[in-house]
C-alpha positions as CSV (number, residue, x, y, z in Angstrom):
1,X,71.0,140.2,127.7
2,X,72.1,143.5,126.2
3,X,71.1,146.8,127.8
4,X,68.4,148.7,125.9
5,X,69.6,151.8,124.0
6,X,68.4,155.3,125.1
7,X,66.0,155.4,122.1
8,X,64.5,151.9,122.9
9,X,64.2,153.0,126.6
10,X,62.4,156.2,125.6
11,X,60.0,154.2,123.3
12,X,59.1,151.8,126.0
13,X,58.5,154.5,128.6
14,X,54.8,155.4,129.3
15,X,53.5,158.1,126.9
16,X,53.6,161.6,128.5
17,X,50.2,162.7,129.7
18,X,48.9,166.1,128.6
19,X,46.3,166.3,131.3
20,X,48.6,165.4,134.2
21,X,51.5,167.6,133.0
22,X,52.7,170.3,135.4
23,X,54.8,173.4,134.7
24,X,57.7,171.7,136.5
25,X,57.3,168.7,134.2
26,X,57.4,170.9,131.1
27,X,60.4,172.8,132.4
28,X,62.2,169.5,133.3
29,X,61.6,167.7,130.0
30,X,61.1,170.7,127.6
31,X,64.2,172.6,128.8
32,X,67.0,170.0,129.0
33,X,70.4,171.1,130.5
34,X,72.5,173.2,128.1
35,X,69.4,174.5,126.1
36,X,70.0,178.1,127.0
37,X,73.7,177.9,126.3
38,X,73.3,176.7,122.7
39,X,75.6,178.7,120.5
40,X,73.8,180.6,117.7
41,X,70.6,178.9,118.6
42,X,69.2,180.4,121.7
43,X,68.2,184.1,121.5
44,X,69.4,186.4,124.2
45,X,65.8,187.3,125.0
46,X,65.0,183.6,125.5
47,X,67.8,183.4,128.0
48,X,66.9,186.7,129.7
49,X,63.1,186.3,130.2
50,X,61.2,184.2,127.6
51,X,62.4,180.7,128.9
52,X,61.2,181.7,132.3
53,X,57.7,182.4,130.9
54,X,57.4,179.7,128.2
55,X,56.8,176.6,130.4
56,X,53.5,178.1,131.6
57,X,52.3,178.7,128.1
58,X,53.6,175.2,127.0
59,X,51.6,173.8,129.8
60,X,48.5,175.6,128.7
61,X,48.9,174.6,125.1
62,X,49.4,171.0,126.2
63,X,46.1,171.1,128.0
64,X,44.4,172.6,125.0
65,X,45.6,169.8,122.7
66,X,48.0,171.7,120.4
67,X,50.7,169.7,118.6
68,X,54.2,171.0,118.3
69,X,53.8,171.7,114.5
70,X,50.5,173.6,115.1
71,X,52.4,175.8,117.5
72,X,55.1,176.4,114.9
73,X,52.4,177.4,112.4
74,X,51.1,179.9,114.9
75,X,54.6,181.2,115.4
76,X,54.8,181.8,111.6
77,X,51.4,183.6,111.6
78,X,52.6,185.9,114.4
79,X,55.9,186.7,112.6
80,X,54.3,187.5,109.3
81,X,51.4,189.4,110.9
82,X,54.0,191.6,112.6
83,X,55.3,192.7,109.2
84,X,51.9,193.3,107.9
85,X,50.8,195.4,110.9
86,X,54.0,197.5,110.8
87,X,53.3,198.3,107.1
88,X,49.7,199.4,107.7
89,X,48.9,203.0,106.6
90,X,47.5,203.8,110.1
91,X,48.7,205.5,113.3
92,X,52.4,204.6,113.1
93,X,52.8,204.4,116.9
94,X,50.1,201.8,117.3
95,X,51.3,199.7,114.2
96,X,54.9,199.8,115.6
97,X,53.6,198.7,119.1
98,X,51.4,196.0,117.5
99,X,54.4,194.7,115.5
100,X,56.6,194.6,118.6
101,X,53.9,192.7,120.6
102,X,53.4,190.2,117.7
103,X,57.2,189.5,117.5
104,X,57.2,188.8,121.3
105,X,54.4,186.3,120.7
106,X,56.5,184.9,117.9
107,X,59.5,184.5,120.2
108,X,57.3,182.9,122.9
109,X,55.8,180.4,120.4
110,X,59.4,179.7,119.1
111,X,60.2,178.6,122.6
112,X,57.0,176.7,123.3
113,X,56.8,174.6,120.2
114,X,60.1,172.9,121.0
115,X,59.2,172.5,124.7
116,X,56.0,170.8,123.9
117,X,57.7,168.6,121.3
118,X,60.4,167.5,123.8
119,X,57.8,166.9,126.6
120,X,55.7,164.7,124.3
121,X,58.8,163.1,122.7
122,X,57.5,164.2,119.3
123,X,60.6,166.0,118.0
124,X,60.9,165.6,114.2
125,X,62.8,166.6,111.1
126,X,59.6,168.2,109.8
127,X,59.4,170.3,113.0
128,X,63.0,171.6,112.6
129,X,62.3,172.4,108.9
130,X,59.1,174.3,109.7
131,X,60.9,176.2,112.5
132,X,63.6,177.4,110.1
133,X,61.0,178.4,107.4
134,X,59.2,180.4,110.2
135,X,62.3,182.3,110.9
136,X,62.8,183.1,107.3
137,X,59.3,184.3,106.7
138,X,59.1,186.4,109.9
139,X,62.4,188.4,109.4
140,X,61.6,188.9,105.7
141,X,58.1,190.1,106.5
142,X,59.2,192.5,109.2
143,X,61.9,194.0,106.9
144,X,59.5,194.5,104.2
145,X,56.9,196.0,106.5
146,X,59.6,198.5,107.7
147,X,60.2,199.6,104.1
148,X,56.5,200.4,103.7
149,X,56.4,202.2,107.1
150,X,59.4,204.3,106.0
151,X,57.7,205.1,102.8
152,X,54.6,206.3,104.6
153,X,52.0,203.8,103.5
154,X,51.2,201.2,100.9
155,X,52.9,202.9,98.0
156,X,56.0,202.2,96.0
157,X,59.2,204.1,96.5
158,X,62.9,203.9,97.4
159,X,62.3,203.0,101.1
160,X,60.2,200.0,100.1
161,X,63.0,198.9,97.8
162,X,65.5,199.3,100.7
163,X,63.2,197.2,102.9
164,X,63.1,194.5,100.1
165,X,66.9,194.6,99.8
166,X,67.3,194.1,103.5
167,X,64.8,191.2,103.4
168,X,66.8,189.5,100.6
169,X,70.0,190.0,102.6
170,X,68.5,188.5,105.8
171,X,67.2,185.5,103.9
172,X,70.6,185.0,102.2
173,X,72.4,185.1,105.5
174,X,70.2,182.4,106.9
175,X,70.6,180.4,103.6
176,X,74.4,180.7,103.8
177,X,74.3,179.2,107.3
178,X,71.8,176.4,106.5
179,X,73.5,175.5,103.3
180,X,76.7,174.6,105.2
181,X,74.7,171.7,106.6
182,X,73.3,170.9,103.1
183,X,76.8,171.0,101.5
184,X,78.2,168.7,104.2
185,X,75.3,166.2,104.0
186,X,75.6,166.1,100.2
187,X,79.3,165.4,100.6
188,X,78.7,162.6,103.0
189,X,80.1,164.5,106.0
190,X,78.4,164.9,109.5
191,X,76.4,168.0,110.0
192,X,78.7,169.5,112.6
193,X,82.3,169.9,111.5
194,X,85.0,168.4,113.8
195,X,86.8,170.8,116.1
196,X,83.7,172.5,117.7
197,X,83.9,176.3,117.9
198,X,87.5,176.2,116.4
199,X,85.9,175.1,113.0
200,X,83.9,178.3,112.9
201,X,87.0,180.5,113.1
202,X,88.4,181.7,109.8
203,X,91.9,180.3,109.0
204,X,93.2,183.8,108.1
205,X,94.2,185.8,111.2
206,X,93.0,189.0,109.6
207,X,89.6,187.7,108.7
208,X,89.3,186.1,112.2
209,X,90.0,189.4,113.8
210,X,87.5,191.2,111.6
211,X,84.9,188.5,112.4
212,X,85.6,188.9,116.1
213,X,85.3,192.7,116.0
214,X,82.0,192.5,114.0
215,X,80.7,189.9,116.5
216,X,81.6,192.2,119.5
217,X,79.8,195.2,117.9
218,X,76.8,193.0,117.2
219,X,75.6,195.4,114.5
220,X,74.2,192.4,112.6
221,X,71.5,192.0,115.2
222,X,69.5,194.9,114.0
223,X,68.1,192.8,111.2
224,X,66.9,190.2,113.6
225,X,63.1,190.1,114.2
226,X,63.2,190.8,118.0
227,X,65.8,193.5,117.9
228,X,64.3,195.1,114.8
229,X,60.7,195.3,116.2
230,X,62.1,197.1,119.2
231,X,64.1,199.5,117.1
232,X,61.1,200.2,114.9
233,X,59.0,201.1,118.0
234,X,61.9,203.3,119.3
235,X,62.3,205.1,116.0
236,X,58.5,205.6,115.8
237,X,58.4,207.1,119.2
238,X,61.3,209.4,118.3
239,X,59.4,210.6,115.3
240,X,56.3,211.2,117.4
241,X,58.2,213.2,120.0
242,X,60.0,215.2,117.3
243,X,56.8,215.9,115.4
244,X,58.4,215.3,112.0
245,X,56.1,215.5,108.9
246,X,57.8,212.4,107.6
247,X,59.0,209.3,109.5
248,X,62.6,210.6,109.6
249,X,63.9,208.2,112.2
250,X,62.2,205.2,110.7
251,X,63.8,206.1,107.4
252,X,67.2,206.3,108.9
253,X,66.6,202.8,110.4
254,X,65.6,201.5,107.0
255,X,68.7,202.7,105.4
256,X,70.8,201.3,108.3
257,X,69.3,197.8,108.1
258,X,69.7,197.7,104.3
259,X,73.4,198.6,104.6
260,X,73.9,196.1,107.4
261,X,72.0,193.3,105.5
262,X,74.2,193.8,102.4
263,X,77.5,194.1,104.3
264,X,76.6,191.1,106.6
265,X,75.7,188.9,103.6
266,X,79.2,189.4,102.1
267,X,81.1,189.1,105.4
268,X,79.1,186.0,106.4
269,X,79.9,184.3,103.1
270,X,83.6,185.2,103.4
271,X,83.7,183.9,107.0
272,X,82.2,180.6,106.1
273,X,84.5,180.1,103.1
274,X,87.5,181.1,105.2
275,X,86.6,178.7,108.0
276,X,86.8,174.9,108.3
277,X,83.0,174.4,108.1
278,X,83.2,173.2,104.5
279,X,86.1,170.8,105.0
């Protein structure tokens, strides 16, 4: 008699209980070995503190009956709401603080939805898709919100356009990464190219060194939702301390993220085309 496969064994196992779940159970099943070390997947804030907190909230949401996809929808709402709050024509210090807190809730839910899905054995393609869409929406919303904050309210102007430019760049960068998988799938290739991390390295020595230098500087991170929310708060605090009539520091930040988004979009595309990911 043949030994059952891992999938068959999982299907035959008793269904996980929401009511009897403990935080230790969630941590054991929801955070499998290697989760925190996933390249380009696990955020530094997740490794630093959020993965230590998320099992407690995952346990709570399990008891409340939330499904993984419902938690992903909540993640999307928090991310988009952060951009809306930052853009509000109100006290900039409170809107910046509100945006930063909402992005922390977004990051927490980004951890929790996967942990609940793995504990309940309800991981799905739809869940991965929704998670990716949530990341797109949240980063785009926050960058647009930054543009309005720099403009000084809900009115059109050059800073709003810079925020929109940065938002388009951030979306394109994610699309470039995701479309590597799409291109490989349409060509009948496995999602991950052979060679592991070596496949990510450009074949040109010059481009490889430039990519490594950019990676070490990590300037691209300022368009990420977590980092950007903290930078918006820091810039707003600086403007308050300096007592400027216009949000000067926030405007400098807006220009910086627009430049980084444009440059990173081009560099990321060149890096992909110069690597072995499309072969």
